[in-house]
C-alpha positions in Angstrom: 0.0 -0.3 0.0 1.0 4.0 0.7 1.5 4.2 -3.5 4.4 1.5 -3.3 4.5 -0.6 -6.5 6.2 -4.3 -6.6 7.8 -5.6 -9.7 8.4 -8.9 -9.5 12.4 -9.5 -9.4 13.1 -6.1 -9.5 16.7 -6.9 -7.6 18.0 -9.5 -10.5 17.1 -6.3 -13.3 19.3 -4.7 -10.6 22.0 -7.1 -10.9 21.7 -7.1 -14.4 22.0 -2.9 -14.6 25.1 -3.7 -12.4 26.3 -6.6 -14.5 26.1 -4.2 -17.8 28.0 -1.3 -16.0 30.6 -3.9 -15.3 30.5 -4.9 -18.6 31.1 -1.1 -19.6 33.8 -0.8 -17.1 35.5 -3.4 -18.8 35.4 -1.8 -22.4 36.4 1.7 -21.4 39.3 -0.2 -19.4 40.8 -2.3 -22.0 39.8 0.7 -24.8 43.7 1.4 -25.1 45.0 -2.2 -24.6 43.1 -3.1 -27.7 43.9 -0.1 -29.3 47.9 0.1 -28.9 49.2 -1.3 -32.2 47.1 1.2 -33.9 47.9 4.2 -31.4 51.7 3.0 -30.7 52.5 3.4 -34.8 50.5 6.7 -34.9 51.4 8.0 -31.2 55.4 7.0 -32.4 54.8 5.3 -28.6 57.6 3.7 -27.1 57.3 0.6 -25.0 58.3 3.2 -21.6 55.4 5.7 -23.1 52.9 3.0 -23.5 53.7 2.0 -19.7 53.6 5.1 -18.0 49.9 5.7 -19.9 49.0 2.1 -18.4 50.6 3.1 -15.2 48.9 6.9 -14.8 45.2 4.7 -15.0 46.6 1.7 -12.8 47.7 4.1 -9.9 44.3 6.4 -10.0 43.0 2.7 -10.0 44.7 1.8 -7.2 44.3 5.1 -5.1 40.6 6.0 -5.5 38.3 3.2 -4.5 38.2 3.9 -0.9 37.0 7.8 -1.9 34.5 6.3 -4.5 33.3 4.1 -1.5 32.7 7.1 0.7 30.9 8.9 -1.9 28.5 5.8 -2.1 28.1 5.6 1.4 27.3 9.5 1.1 25.4 10.0 -1.6 23.9 6.6 -2.0 24.1 3.9 -5.0 22.0 5.6 -7.2 23.6 8.8 -7.8 27.3 7.6 -6.8 27.0 5.3 -9.8 25.6 7.1 -12.1 28.5 9.7 -11.0 31.0 7.7 -11.6 30.1 6.2 -14.8 29.3 9.4 -16.1 32.6 10.4 -14.6 34.4 7.6 -16.4 32.2 7.2 -20.0 33.2 11.4 -20.4 37.1 10.4 -20.0 36.8 7.5 -22.4 35.4 10.2 -24.9 37.9 12.9 -24.0 40.7 10.5 -25.0 39.8 11.2 -28.7 41.0 14.4 -27.9 44.6 13.4 -26.4 47.6 14.5 -28.5 50.7 12.5 -27.0 51.5 10.8 -23.8 50.8 13.3 -21.5 47.4 13.7 -22.9 47.0 10.2 -23.0 48.6 9.6 -19.2 46.1 12.6 -17.7 42.7 11.0 -19.6 43.8 7.5 -18.4 44.1 8.7 -14.7 41.1 10.3 -14.5 39.2 7.2 -16.4 40.7 5.1 -13.8 39.9 8.0 -10.8 35.8 7.5 -12.0 35.5 3.9 -13.0 37.4 3.1 -9.0 33.4 3.3 -8.6 32.2 0.6 -9.8 32.4 -2.2 -7.4 32.1 -0.2 -4.4 28.4 1.0 -6.0 27.8 -2.6 -7.0 28.7 -4.3 -3.8 26.6 -2.0 -1.6 23.8 -2.1 -4.0 23.9 -6.0 -4.2 24.1 -5.6 0.2 20.8 -3.6 -0.1 19.1 -5.4 -2.3 19.5 -9.3 -1.9 19.5 -11.5 1.0 22.1 -13.1 2.3 21.7 -16.4 0.7 21.7 -14.7 -2.9 24.0 -12.4 -2.4 27.4 -14.1 -3.8 25.2 -15.8 -6.7 24.7 -11.8 -7.5 28.1 -10.9 -7.0 29.3 -13.5 -9.0 26.8 -12.7 -11.8 27.2 -8.5 -12.0 31.1 -9.4 -11.4 30.8 -11.6 -14.8 31.1 -8.4 -17.1 34.3 -8.2 -16.5 35.3 -11.3 -18.5 32.7 -9.9 -21.1 34.0 -6.8 -21.0 37.2 -8.0 -22.0 35.3 -10.4 -24.7 33.6 -7.6 -26.5 36.2 -5.1 -26.4 37.1 -6.3 -29.6 34.5 -3.9 -30.9 36.9 -1.3 -30.1 39.4 -2.3 -32.6 36.4 -2.8 -35.1 34.9 0.6 -34.9 38.9 2.2 -34.8 39.3 0.6 -38.3 36.3 1.7 -39.7 36.2 5.3 -38.4 39.4 5.9 -36.2 40.9 5.8 -33.4 39.2 8.8 -31.7 35.1 7.8 -33.0 36.4 4.6 -31.0 36.8 6.3 -27.8 33.5 8.2 -28.9 31.7 5.7 -29.4 32.4 3.2 -26.6 32.0 6.7 -24.0 28.8 7.1 -25.6 27.2 3.8 -24.3 27.5 4.5 -20.8 24.9 6.9 -20.9 22.4 4.4 -23.2 23.3 2.7 -20.0 22.3 5.3 -17.7 19.1 5.9 -19.3 18.1 2.3 -17.8 20.3 3.0 -14.5 17.8 6.1 -13.6 14.5 4.6 -14.1 15.4 0.8 -13.3 17.0 1.7 -9.4 15.8 2.3 -6.7 16.7 2.2 -3.0 14.6 -0.9 -1.4 12.6 0.8 0.9 10.9 2.8 -1.8 
């Protein structure tokens, strides 16, 4: 009563949204690796240049999960994951503007910082929506998005080969904004 609507199996829809967010997270993360050969030629990178760009991402991704967790606890999962996803999708798209090692390193640093929000948000959402007996299954399901993201990241190469590497970063970043629409209508705190 009281204006509440019951949606059967809503928690599994939410788990599906978390799965797709994680998949998008990994496609955006893998984009540089799968485009490495193409970009090394065009940017004239040495292995050290590429290493510094990867280091920038990894350093941010290591440093920011606790900050992201604090954000999720403060603003809530719905807003927190939306903010993180908009930030990492935007950083993916802005990578198209990078011109050289430093530009890529800066873009990848901020991508890593923003992507650090995915797991704290997803784990908190699972904790809110799933009873203890289903939490491990739900966590396993959303986390399988990591491997699916790696498997489908070849799409980035196909886009780059047909439309250029800049458009590839823009296209995979744009996918996050499509997800955001479904997140906005699909996720509610359980008490709603």
